[in-house]
C-alpha positions in Angstrom: 153.3 -43.2 -127.6 150.2 -41.9 -129.4 148.2 -42.3 -126.4 150.7 -40.3 -124.4 150.5 -37.4 -126.8 146.7 -37.3 -126.6 146.7 -37.2 -123.0 149.3 -34.3 -122.8 147.2 -32.5 -125.2 144.1 -32.6 -123.1 145.9 -31.6 -120.0 147.2 -28.6 -121.9 143.8 -27.7 -123.2 142.4 -28.0 -119.7 145.0 -25.7 -118.2 144.4 -23.0 -120.9 140.5 -23.3 -120.6 140.4 -23.4 -116.7 140.0 -19.6 -115.9 137.2 -19.3 -118.5 135.2 -22.2 -117.1 135.8 -20.9 -113.5 134.4 -17.4 -114.6 131.3 -19.0 -116.1 130.7 -21.2 -113.0 131.0 -18.1 -110.7 128.6 -16.2 -113.0 126.0 -19.0 -112.8 126.5 -19.2 -109.1 126.0 -15.4 -108.8 122.8 -15.6 -111.1 121.4 -18.4 -109.0 121.9 -16.6 -105.8 120.2 -13.5 -107.3 117.2 -15.6 -108.3 117.0 -17.4 -105.0 117.3 -14.1 -103.1 114.3 -12.8 -105.1 112.3 -15.9 -104.5 112.9 -15.9 -100.9 111.7 -12.3 -100.7 108.4 -13.1 -102.4 107.9 -16.2 -100.0 108.3 -13.7 -97.2 105.8 -11.4 -98.6 103.3 -14.1 -99.4 103.8 -15.5 -95.9 103.3 -12.2 -94.2 100.2 -11.6 -96.3 98.7 -14.9 -95.6 99.4 -14.3 -91.8 97.7 -10.8 -92.0 94.8 -12.1 -93.9 94.3 -15.1 -91.3 94.8 -12.5 -88.5 92.0 -10.2 -90.0 89.9 -13.1 -90.8 90.2 -14.5 -87.3 89.3 -11.2 -86.1 86.1 -10.9 -88.3 85.1 -14.5 -87.5 85.6 -13.9 -83.7 83.5 -10.7 -84.0 80.9 -12.4 -86.0 80.7 -15.2 -83.5 80.7 -12.8 -80.6 77.8 -11.0 -82.1 76.0 -14.3 -82.7 76.6 -15.1 -79.2 75.2 -11.7 -77.9 72.0 -12.3 -80.1 71.6 -15.9 -78.8 72.1 -15.1 -75.2 69.9 -11.9 -75.2 67.0 -13.6 -77.1 67.2 -17.0 -75.5 67.6 -16.0 -71.9 64.5 -14.0 -72.1 62.6 -16.6 -74.2 60.2 -13.9 -75.1 57.7 -15.9 -77.0 54.9 -13.8 -78.3 51.9 -15.4 -76.6 48.6 -13.9 -77.5 46.1 -13.2 -74.8 43.3 -15.7 -74.6 39.8 -14.7 -74.1 37.5 -17.4 -72.3 33.7 -17.4 -72.1 31.6 -17.4 -68.8 31.3 -20.8 -67.3 28.4 -23.0 -68.1 26.1 -23.3 -65.3 24.1 -26.4 -64.9 21.4 -27.2 -62.3 18.5 -29.5 -61.6 15.6 -28.3 -63.7 17.6 -26.7 -66.6 16.8 -27.4 -70.2 19.9 -29.4 -71.2 19.0 -29.2 -74.8 18.7 -25.4 -74.8 22.0 -25.4 -72.9 23.5 -27.3 -75.8 25.2 -29.5 -73.3 26.0 -32.1 -76.1 27.7 -29.4 -78.3 29.6 -28.1 -75.2 31.2 -31.5 -74.8 32.4 -31.4 -78.4 33.6 -27.8 -78.3 35.6 -28.4 -75.3 37.2 -31.6 -76.9 35.5 -34.3 -74.7 35.1 -37.6 -76.3 32.4 -40.2 -76.2 33.3 -43.7 -75.2 31.3 -46.9 -75.0 29.4 -47.9 -71.9 31.4 -50.1 -69.4 34.6 -49.5 -67.6 36.0 -46.4 -66.0 35.7 -43.1 -67.7 38.9 -41.1 -68.2 39.1 -37.5 -67.8 37.8 -35.8 -70.8 35.4 -38.5 -71.7 31.7 -39.1 -71.5 29.1 -41.8 -71.9 25.6 -41.2 -73.2 22.8 -43.7 -72.1 19.0 -43.5 -72.1 18.2 -40.8 -69.7 21.7 -40.3 -68.2 25.0 -38.6 -69.2 28.2 -39.6 -67.4 31.1 -37.3 -67.9 34.5 -37.2 -66.3 35.2 -33.4 -66.1 38.7 -32.0 -66.4 39.9 -29.7 -63.7 40.2 -26.0 -64.5 41.7 -23.0 -62.7 39.0 -20.3 -63.0 40.3 -17.5 -60.7 36.9 -17.0 -59.1 36.2 -20.7 -58.6 38.8 -23.4 -59.3 37.2 -26.8 -60.1 38.8 -30.1 -59.5 38.4 -33.0 -62.0 35.5 -35.3 -61.1 32.9 -37.6 -62.5 29.4 -36.4 -62.7 26.1 -38.3 -63.5 23.5 -36.2 -65.0 19.9 -37.6 -64.8 17.8 -36.4 -67.7 14.0 -36.6 -68.3 11.7 -34.7 -70.6 14.4 -32.4 -72.0 15.5 -31.2 -68.4 18.2 -32.1 -66.0 16.4 -33.7 -63.1 19.5 -34.6 -60.9 23.1 -34.2 -60.7 25.2 -36.8 -58.8 29.0 -36.9 -57.8 29.9 -40.3 -59.0 32.6 -40.8 -56.3 30.9 -39.3 -53.1 27.4 -40.2 -54.3 26.3 -36.6 -53.2 23.4 -34.8 -54.9 24.5 -31.4 -56.2 22.4 -28.3 -56.5 24.7 -26.6 -59.2 27.7 -27.5 -61.4 30.0 -25.0 -62.9 31.5 -26.2 -66.2 34.7 -24.9 -67.5 34.6 -21.9 -70.0 35.2 -22.2 -73.6 38.1 -20.4 -75.3 36.5 -17.7 -77.4 39.4 -16.1 -79.1 42.7 -14.5 -78.8 44.2 -11.2 -79.5 46.8 -12.1 -82.2 49.8 -9.9 -83.2 50.6 -9.1 -86.7 52.2 -12.6 -87.4 49.0 -14.2 -86.3 50.9 -16.9 -84.2 49.0 -18.7 -81.5 50.9 -20.8 -78.8 50.0 -22.3 -75.4 53.4 -22.4 -73.5 54.2 -25.6 -71.6 56.9 -26.3 -69.0 59.1 -29.3 -69.7 57.7 -30.9 -66.6 54.3 -30.9 -68.1 55.3 -32.7 -71.3 54.7 -36.5 -71.2 57.8 -38.6 -71.8 56.4 -40.5 -74.7 55.9 -37.1 -76.6 59.6 -36.1 -76.1 60.5 -39.7 -77.2 58.4 -39.5 -80.3 60.1 -36.3 -81.3 63.5 -37.6 -80.6 62.7 -40.9 -82.6 61.8 -39.1 -85.7 63.7 -35.8 -85.6 66.9 -36.2 -83.5 67.8 -39.6 -82.0 71.1 -38.4 -80.6 69.9 -35.0 -79.1 71.3 -35.9 -75.8 74.7 -36.7 -77.1 75.6 -34.1 -79.8 76.6 -30.5 -79.2 74.1 -28.8 -81.5 75.6 -30.2 -84.8 75.4 -34.0 -85.3 78.7 -34.6 -87.6 77.7 -38.3 -87.8 74.2 -37.6 -89.1 75.6 -35.0 -91.5 77.9 -37.5 -93.2 75.2 -40.1 -93.4 73.0 -37.5 -94.9 75.5 -36.4 -97.5 76.3 -40.2 -98.4 72.5 -41.1 -98.7 71.9 -37.9 -100.9 74.9 -38.6 -103.1 73.7 -42.2 -103.8 70.2 -41.0 -104.6 71.4 -38.1 -106.7 69.1 -35.7 -104.9 68.1 -34.5 -101.6 66.4 -37.2 -99.7 67.6 -36.8 -96.1 68.2 -33.7 -93.9 70.6 -33.6 -91.0 69.4 -30.7 -88.8 69.3 -31.3 -85.1 66.6 -30.1 -82.8 68.8 -27.4 -81.8 69.5 -26.2 -85.4 65.6 -26.4 -86.1 65.1 -24.2 -83.1 67.8 -21.8 -84.2 66.3 -21.7 -87.7 62.8 -20.9 -86.3 63.8 -18.7 -83.3 66.5 -16.6 -85.0 66.9 -16.9 -88.6 64.8 -16.3 -91.9 63.7 -19.4 -93.9 65.9 -18.7 -96.9 68.1 -21.7 -98.1 71.7 -20.5 -98.6 75.0 -21.7 -97.6 75.8 -18.6 -95.4 72.4 -19.1 -93.6 73.2 -22.7 -93.2 76.8 -21.8 -91.6 75.1 -19.3 -89.4 72.5 -21.8 -88.3 75.2 -24.3 -87.3 77.4 -21.8 -85.5 74.3 -20.5 -83.5 73.5 -24.0 -82.7 76.9 -24.5 -81.2 76.5 -21.4 -79.2 73.1 -22.4 -77.8 74.4 -25.8 -76.7 77.4 -24.2 -75.2 75.4 -21.6 -73.2 72.2 -23.5 -72.2 71.2 -26.9 -70.9 69.4 -29.6 -72.9 66.2 -29.2 -70.9 66.1 -25.5 -71.6 66.7 -26.0 -75.3 64.0 -28.9 -75.5 61.5 -26.5 -73.8 62.2 -23.8 -76.1 61.8 -26.1 -79.1 58.5 -27.6 -77.8 57.0 -24.0 -77.6 58.4 -22.6 -80.8 58.0 -25.4 -83.4 55.4 -24.6 -86.2 52.7 -27.4 -86.3 49.7 -26.2 -88.4 47.1 -23.8 -89.1 43.7 -22.9 -87.5 42.2 -20.9 -90.3 44.5 -17.8 -90.8 46.2 -18.4 -87.5 49.7 -20.1 -87.2 49.9 -22.9 -84.6 53.2 -23.0 -82.8 54.2 -25.3 -80.1 53.0 -28.8 -78.7 50.7 -27.3 -76.3 48.6 -25.3 -78.8 48.8 -28.2 -81.4 47.5 -30.5 -78.7 44.4 -28.4 -78.3 43.9 -27.9 -82.1 44.1 -31.6 -83.0 42.9 -33.5 -79.9 41.1 -30.7 -77.8 43.3 -31.5 -74.7 46.5 -30.3 -73.0 49.8 -32.0 -74.1 49.9 -33.6 -70.6 47.0 -35.8 -71.6 48.1 -37.0 -75.0 48.3 -40.8 -75.6 51.2 -42.5 -77.1 49.4 -42.4 -80.5 48.4 -38.8 -80.3 52.0 -38.0 -79.3 53.4 -39.7 -82.3 50.9 -37.9 -84.6 52.1 -34.5 -83.2 55.8 -35.7 -83.9 54.9 -36.9 -87.2 53.6 -33.6 -88.7 56.7 -31.7 -87.7 58.2 -32.6 -91.0 55.4 -30.9 -92.9 52.5 -29.6 -90.9 50.4 -28.6 -93.8 51.4 -31.6 -96.2 50.6 -34.1 -93.5 47.7 -32.1 -91.8 45.5 -34.7 -90.0 42.4 -32.8 -90.8 42.9 -32.5 -94.5 45.0 -35.5 -95.2 44.3 -38.1 -92.5 45.6 -41.1 -94.3 48.9 -39.6 -94.9 49.0 -38.4 -91.3 48.0 -41.7 -89.9 50.8 -43.5 -92.2 53.6 -41.2 -90.8 52.3 -41.6 -87.2 52.7 -45.3 -87.7 56.1 -44.8 -89.0 57.0 -42.8 -85.9 55.5 -45.5 -83.6 57.8 -48.0 -85.5 60.8 -45.9 -84.9 60.0 -45.6 -81.2 59.6 -49.4 -81.0 62.9 -50.0 -82.9 64.8 -47.6 -80.8 63.6 -49.1 -77.7 61.5 -46.2 -76.6 58.2 -48.2 -76.3 57.5 -51.9 -76.0 55.9 -53.9 -78.9 52.7 -54.2 -76.9 52.6 -50.4 -76.7 53.2 -50.2 -80.3 50.5 -52.6 -81.3 48.1 -50.8 -79.2 49.0 -47.4 -80.6 49.0 -48.3 -84.2 45.3 -49.7 -83.5 44.1 -46.6 -82.1 41.8 -44.8 -84.6 42.4 -41.2 -85.5 40.0 -39.1 -83.3 40.4 -35.4 -84.0 38.7 -32.5 -82.1 36.4 -30.2 -84.2 38.2 -27.2 -85.3 36.5 -24.2 -83.6 37.1 -21.3 -86.0 36.4 -17.9 -84.7 33.1 -16.3 -86.2 33.2 -12.7 -87.4 30.4 -11.6 -85.0 32.5 -12.5 -81.8 34.9 -9.9 -83.0 32.7 -7.0 -82.2 32.6 -8.3 -78.5 36.4 -8.7 -78.6 36.8 -5.2 -79.8 34.5 -3.8 -77.2 36.3 -5.9 -74.4 39.8 -4.5 -75.5 38.4 -1.1 -75.0 37.1 -1.7 -71.5 40.3 -3.4 -70.3 42.7 -1.1 -68.2 45.1 0.9 -70.1 48.0 -1.2 -68.8 46.7 -4.0 -71.0 46.7 -2.2 -74.2 48.5 -2.6 -77.5 51.4 -5.2 -77.6 50.7 -6.5 -74.0 47.4 -8.0 -75.4 49.1 -9.6 -78.4 52.3 -11.0 -76.6 52.0 -11.3 -72.9 49.9 -14.5 -72.7 47.1 -13.0 -70.5 44.1 -15.1 -69.7 41.0 -13.0 -69.8 37.8 -14.4 -68.4 34.9 -12.6 -70.0 31.3 -12.5 -69.4 30.3 -13.7 -73.0 27.8 -16.6 -73.1 28.7 -18.4 -76.4 25.2 -19.8 -76.7 23.7 -16.4 -76.5 26.1 -14.9 -78.6 25.4 -17.5 -81.4 21.6 -17.0 -80.8 22.1 -13.2 -81.2 24.2 -13.4 -84.5 21.7 -15.8 -85.9 18.5 -13.8 -85.0 20.0 -10.6 -86.1 21.3 -12.0 -89.5 18.0 -13.8 -90.3 15.8 -10.8 -89.1 17.8 -8.4 -91.5 17.3 -10.7 -94.3 13.6 -11.0 -93.7 13.3 -7.1 -93.6 15.1 -6.7 -96.8 13.1 -9.4 -98.6 9.8 -7.8 -97.5 10.7 -4.3 -98.4 11.5 -3.4 -102.1 13.9 -0.5 -102.2 16.0 -0.4 -105.2 18.1 2.7 -103.9 19.6 0.6 -101.2 22.0 -2.2 -102.2 21.0 -5.8 -100.9 22.8 -6.4 -97.8 23.4 -2.8 -96.8 20.6 -2.8 -94.0 22.4 -2.8 -90.7 21.6 -3.7 -87.1 22.9 -4.7 -83.7 21.9 -6.7 -80.7 23.3 -6.4 -77.2 22.2 -8.5 -74.1 23.2 -8.2 -70.4 22.3 -9.4 -67.1 20.5 -6.8 -65.2 21.7 -7.6 -61.7 25.4 -7.4 -62.5 25.9 -5.7 -65.9 27.6 -8.6 -67.5 27.4 -8.3 -71.3 26.4 -11.9 -72.4 26.1 -11.3 -76.0 27.1 -8.5 -78.4 26.7 -8.3 -82.1 27.7 -4.9 -83.4 26.9 -5.4 -87.1 25.7 -7.6 -89.9 29.3 -8.6 -91.1 32.5 -7.9 -89.2 34.4 -8.7 -92.3 32.8 -5.9 -94.2 32.5 -3.4 -91.4 34.3 -3.4 -88.0 32.2 -0.4 -86.8 30.5 -1.5 -83.6 26.8 -0.1 -83.8 26.2 -1.3 -80.1 28.9 0.7 -78.5 30.1 3.3 -81.1 26.8 4.4 -82.8 24.5 7.0 -81.3 21.1 7.2 -83.2 17.8 8.8 -82.4 16.0 6.6 -80.0 12.5 7.5 -80.6 9.8 6.1 -78.3 12.2 3.9 -76.2 13.0 7.2 -74.4 9.4 7.7 -73.3 9.5 5.4 -70.3 12.0 7.7 -68.7 9.5 10.5 -69.0 6.9 8.5 -67.2 9.2 7.3 -64.5 10.4 10.8 -63.8 6.8 11.8 -63.4 6.1 8.8 -61.1 9.2 9.4 -59.0 8.1 11.1 -55.8 11.1 13.2 -55.7 10.4 15.1 -59.0 7.2 17.0 -58.1 3.4 16.6 -57.8 2.3 13.0 -57.5 1.4 11.3 -60.7 0.2 7.7 -60.8 -0.5 5.0 -63.3 -4.2 5.8 -63.0 -3.8 9.6 -63.7 -5.1 11.1 -66.8 -3.5 13.1 -69.5 -5.1 15.0 -72.2 -4.5 13.8 -75.7 -5.4 16.9 -77.6 -3.5 19.3 -79.8 -1.3 21.7 -78.0 1.9 23.7 -78.8 4.8 24.8 -76.8 7.6 27.3 -77.7 11.1 25.9 -78.1 13.5 27.7 -75.7 16.1 29.9 -77.5 14.6 28.9 -80.8 11.6 31.3 -81.4 9.8 28.3 -82.9 6.6 26.7 -82.0 6.6 22.9 -81.6 3.2 20.9 -82.1 3.5 17.2 -81.4 1.4 14.7 -83.2 0.5 11.1 -82.7 1.8 8.4 -85.0 -1.8 7.9 -86.5 -2.5 11.7 -86.4 -5.4 10.9 -84.1 -6.2 12.5 -80.8 -8.1 10.5 -78.2 -9.0 12.9 -75.5 -8.1 12.2 -71.8 -6.1 8.9 -71.5 -4.5 7.2 -68.4 -0.7 7.2 -67.9 -0.7 3.6 -68.4 -2.7 3.6 -71.6 -0.5 6.5 -73.0 2.6 4.5 -72.8 1.0 1.2 -73.8 -0.2 3.1 -77.1 3.1 5.1 -77.4 1.1 8.1 -77.7 3.3 11.1 -78.4 1.0 14.0 -77.4 0.6 12.7 -73.8 4.2 12.0 -73.5 5.0 15.7 -74.6 2.4 17.0 -72.2 3.7 15.0 -69.2 7.4 16.0 -70.2 6.3 19.7 -70.0 4.5 19.1 -66.7 7.5 17.4 -65.1 10.0 19.5 -66.6 12.6 18.4 -69.1 15.5 19.2 -66.8 14.2 16.6 -64.4 13.6 14.1 -67.2 17.3 14.5 -68.2 18.5 14.3 -64.6 16.6 10.9 -64.3 18.1 9.6 -67.5 21.5 10.6 -66.3 20.8 8.5 -63.1 19.8 5.5 -65.1 23.2 5.6 -66.9 22.8 7.7 -70.1 25.9 9.8 -70.7 25.1 11.1 -74.4 24.2 14.7 -74.9 20.4 15.2 -73.8 19.2 18.6 -74.8 16.4 19.6 -72.3 14.1 20.6 -75.2 10.4 19.6 -75.3 11.0 17.1 -78.2 13.4 15.2 -76.1 10.3 13.6 -74.4 9.7 11.8 -77.8 13.2 10.5 -78.3 15.0 13.1 -80.5 18.2 12.6 -78.6 21.0 10.3 -80.1 21.9 7.5 -77.7 24.0 4.2 -78.0 22.3 0.8 -77.6 24.8 0.0 -74.8 23.4 3.1 -72.8 19.9 2.2 -73.5 20.5 -1.4 -72.3 22.1 0.0 -69.1 19.2 2.4 -68.4 16.5 -0.5 -68.8 18.6 -2.8 -66.8 18.3 -0.3 -63.9 14.6 -0.4 -64.0 14.7 -4.4 -64.2 17.2 -4.3 -61.1 14.8 -2.4 -58.9 16.5 1.0 -59.3 20.1 -0.2 -58.9 22.2 0.8 -61.7 24.7 -1.8 -62.9 28.1 -1.1 -64.7 28.2 -2.9 -68.0 31.2 -5.1 -68.0 32.8 -7.6 -70.4 35.4 -9.4 -68.2 35.6 -10.8 -64.8 39.1 -11.5 -64.3 42.5 -11.0 -65.9 45.2 -13.6 -65.1 48.9 -13.1 -66.2 50.9 -15.8 -67.7 52.5 -16.6 -64.4 48.9 -17.4 -63.0 48.5 -14.3 -60.8 45.2 -12.5 -61.0 45.9 -8.9 -61.7 42.4 -7.4 -62.6 39.1 -8.4 -61.1 35.7 -6.9 -61.3 33.2 -7.4 -58.3 30.1 -9.4 -59.2 27.8 -6.7 -57.8 28.9 -3.2 -58.7 25.6 -1.7 -59.0 24.6 1.6 -57.4 21.0 2.5 -56.1 19.7 5.5 -58.2 16.0 5.1 -58.1 13.6 4.1 -55.4 12.7 0.4 -56.0 9.0 1.0 -55.8 9.1 3.7 -58.5 11.3 1.3 -60.7 8.6 -1.5 -60.2 5.9 0.8 -61.5 8.1 1.5 -64.6 8.4 -2.2 -65.1 4.6 -2.7 -64.8 4.1 0.0 -67.4 6.4 -1.9 -69.8 4.8 -5.2 -69.1 1.5 -3.6 -70.2 3.2 -2.5 -73.4 3.8 -6.3 -74.2 0.4 -7.5 -73.0 -1.8 -4.8 -74.5 0.2 -2.2 -76.5 2.6 -1.7 -79.4 4.8 -4.7 -78.4 1.8 -7.2 -78.2 3.4 -9.1 -81.1 5.7 -10.6 -78.5 2.7 -12.6 -77.3 1.7 -13.4 -80.8 5.2 -15.0 -81.2 4.4 -17.4 -78.6 6.5 -15.9 -75.8 4.8 -16.2 -72.2 5.8 -15.1 -68.8 7.2 -11.9 -67.4 8.4 -9.6 -70.3 8.6 -5.8 -70.3 9.5 -4.0 -73.4 9.1 -0.9 -75.5 9.0 -0.3 -79.2 10.7 2.8 -80.9 10.4 4.1 -84.4 11.9 7.5 -85.4 10.5 10.0 -88.0 10.2 8.4 -91.6 11.2 5.1 -90.0 14.8 5.8 -90.2 15.7 4.0 -86.9 13.8 0.9 -85.5 14.3 0.0 -81.9 13.1 -2.7 -79.5 14.2 -2.8 -75.9 12.9 -5.7 -73.7 13.7 -7.6 -70.5 12.8 -10.5 -68.4 13.8 -10.8 -64.8 17.3 -12.2 -65.9 18.0 -10.6 -69.2 17.9 -7.3 -70.9 18.2 -7.0 -74.7 18.4 -4.1 -77.2 17.7 -4.4 -81.0 18.6 -1.5 -83.3 17.8 -1.7 -87.1 18.7 1.0 -89.7 21.2 2.2 -92.2 24.6 3.6 -91.6 23.6 6.3 -94.0 20.3 7.2 -92.5 17.3 6.4 -94.6 13.8 4.8 -94.3 13.7 1.2 -93.4 10.1 0.9 -94.8 8.4 -0.6 -91.7 7.7 0.2 -88.0 9.8 -1.4 -85.3 6.9 -3.7 -84.3 7.5 -5.3 -87.6 11.2 -4.8 -87.9 13.1 -4.9 -84.7 10.6 -6.7 -82.5 10.8 -10.1 -84.4 14.5 -10.1 -84.2 14.3 -9.7 -80.3 11.5 -12.3 -80.1 13.6 -14.8 -82.1 16.6 -14.2 -79.8 14.5 -14.6 -76.6 13.2 -17.8 -77.9 16.7 -19.2 -78.5 18.0 -17.7 -75.3 15.2 -19.0 -72.7 12.5 -20.8 -74.8 9.0 -19.7 -75.1 8.2 -19.9 -71.4 10.0 -17.2 -69.4 10.5 -18.2 -65.8 10.7 -16.1 -62.8 8.9 -12.9 -61.9 9.6 -9.3 -61.3 9.8 -9.1 -57.4 7.4 -6.5 -55.9 9.2 -4.4 -53.4 7.8 -2.7 -50.4 6.0 0.5 -50.8 3.6 -0.8 -53.6 -0.2 -1.1 -53.0 -2.7 -2.6 -55.3 -6.3 -1.3 -55.3 -9.2 -1.5 -57.9 -9.8 1.7 -59.7 -12.5 3.0 -62.2 -10.8 2.9 -65.6 -12.9 5.9 -66.8 -12.0 8.3 -64.0 -9.0 6.8 -62.1 -10.9 6.9 -58.9 -11.3 4.3 -56.3 -13.8 1.8 -57.5 -16.4 0.7 -55.1 -19.2 -1.9 -55.4 -21.4 0.6 -57.3 -18.9 1.4 -60.0 -19.8 0.2 -63.5 -16.3 -0.9 -64.2 -13.3 -1.8 -62.2 -9.6 -2.7 -62.9 -6.5 -3.4 -60.5 -3.8 -0.8 -60.5 -0.5 -0.3 -58.7 0.3 2.8 -56.7 3.1 4.1 -54.5 2.1 3.7 -51.0 0.1 6.9 -50.1 -0.7 7.9 -53.5 -3.7 5.8 -54.1 -6.9 7.5 -54.8 -9.2 8.3 -52.1 -12.2 9.7 -54.0 -14.6 7.1 -55.3 -15.7 6.8 -58.8 -18.8 8.9 -60.1 -21.3 6.2 -60.7 -22.5 5.8 -64.3 -20.5 9.0 -65.3 -18.4 8.9 -68.5 -14.7 10.1 -68.1 -14.5 13.7 -69.2 -18.1 13.7 -70.6 -16.9 14.4 -74.1 -16.2 10.9 -75.5 -18.7 8.3 -76.1 -18.3 4.7 -75.1 -18.5 3.5 -78.7 -15.6 6.0 -79.6 -13.6 4.7 -76.6 -14.0 1.1 -77.7 -13.0 1.9 -81.4 -9.8 3.7 -80.4 -8.7 0.9 -78.2 -8.1 -1.1 -81.3 -5.6 1.5 -82.7 -2.2 2.5 -81.3 1.0 4.3 -82.2 4.4 2.8 -83.0 
């Protein structure tokens, strides 16, 4: 009964509270719906925002990728490597009778990267074998545009310092002359000072590619620019080590980093690198990528020059092309990619060999070489080529060469288009010129005490050329290119002094310029004066020693370098005609037709003087000085050639020969006789020149095959303190000794139109049997004397024989 009452009470309570509970439940439901609606709205906003951000981000990434793609395609398709133009020397000419030691044949082999091997067995290209009296060398081929030479083995028979025979080892044929490959002299580098020698993928030996794959990118042919497997492996290895011990860059990534990007190490740059690597792989073939890598990778330094590409590295380290690398050499090239300076074979050979052997081990383990090849390569000693660093003196030649090249090759073309410029430079003579000039200037400064001039400030230049062709064989434009790039051989014009006098005499001897003057004619060496045109001044020339000698022959006047006879002869011939002759000989500098010009008051460059004297040496044919023979573009096409003989006949050969004879007398009996005291023999013609107060010292001389000019002085004119016979002449003599030795060969060929007759030295008349003295003299045919000498008569009657004897011991400059 009680239970029933409780149940009824609960039902009644429930009925009374029902509406209230329903109201509360409805309120809660309404509240939940409101909250849910608000949350659903936020989710929609967030979703839309995320979608918008993703869309914009996608647009940004797409645009970024498209921009990277454009950069990659434009740059990579052109493959515009900056390849500096290379300058090569003239080829080395060897013939039976040549002095092989003076030709520096052994040094040439080393400079070109040839290697000595023991006797016995076949000689590989680029190798040689020395044995007593014999040199066997397997020459490499070279593509000189004028005369391509094949690879061949030659035997040079040597005896008493000379080449006595040259034999082709294969055909057994004796050879009259051999042309050896030119030396690389230098290159026209851009601001980045990068040097590379481009290679085609077909030229690269497989073992070099395998060596690079083995150590740098084993899966190059399998991945698509980024090797995820290698990335994960590197991450795991670095985590275990607690530091970065392993990289994961593929060859493609390395190429992208070097070709497109900066070296900074940031996440964004790494991301850009990976993206560009994927683009490169999608756009280009594996062989194209590999070839670009082989030409771009940095592989060390040659002095201040950065070496890029396996082609240039092969020449730097082994003196050969990449195609000729052995397995061990290829492994070394691959080994130093990791740290070209830290594993430099020249500075750290032990470290380089250790890493080379590591690469060889990887090649063996990966099946790229056999165990036998591995053992042979590991046993191969490290044989490095001698680094040929550019000397400052050659830069003077290169600067002059760049000025002579056609305008189309100016500026960036020289530093980026990979031209091959075959020059006229003789490296041996260039070294000899630099050495003779440097030592000569030091000797002069040591013998002259002048506290007003800083030690080392005395300057000079030396230029040498071949008179028949005008080829500039050596050019040193100053004492130190690093301190002064001013080229005194080509850019400086200085007073020339007595080296101008021969032009006065040749103008007088030239039958086209007026009354006949011969080498036996007499000129008065007595005081005289002349009015300077347009100046209202009187000019009174004097001799160097202030002595007047009376009548002197034309020959003696030049041999003694007497001023007064030269001035008188200039007045007699007419200075306008002297200027006209100088122009014909090749002098372009201003030449005022005033009386003092006869004594060399004009300012002329050494190059112009060399050309003018070369015209005399070349039988009256004026050569054009040239510093290059051919220019070959990177595709192998010859674009610019200079003919070997571009000389122009400007003077009668017989007249030119008389001028040469006069200058030979200067060496044998006159102001240049110190040449003979220096031990030089054979046909040499020369002239000294010293300006007022010894400001400029000149010496110009030539042999049948070589013309050389030496100038010594200060850039800011001041007295040197000695005449040219003691200053410039010894430099010239030292150079010639190194160039040709003490015995000059050949002769000055006598042309038609020259007759030789005996004359009386006191009168210039024809010497017959009754004359007290006689000497042979040269004449243009038809100008020889007819009158005979007056027996026992003294020349002019005013000078005693004793005085004449005394004055022959004295001369001028």
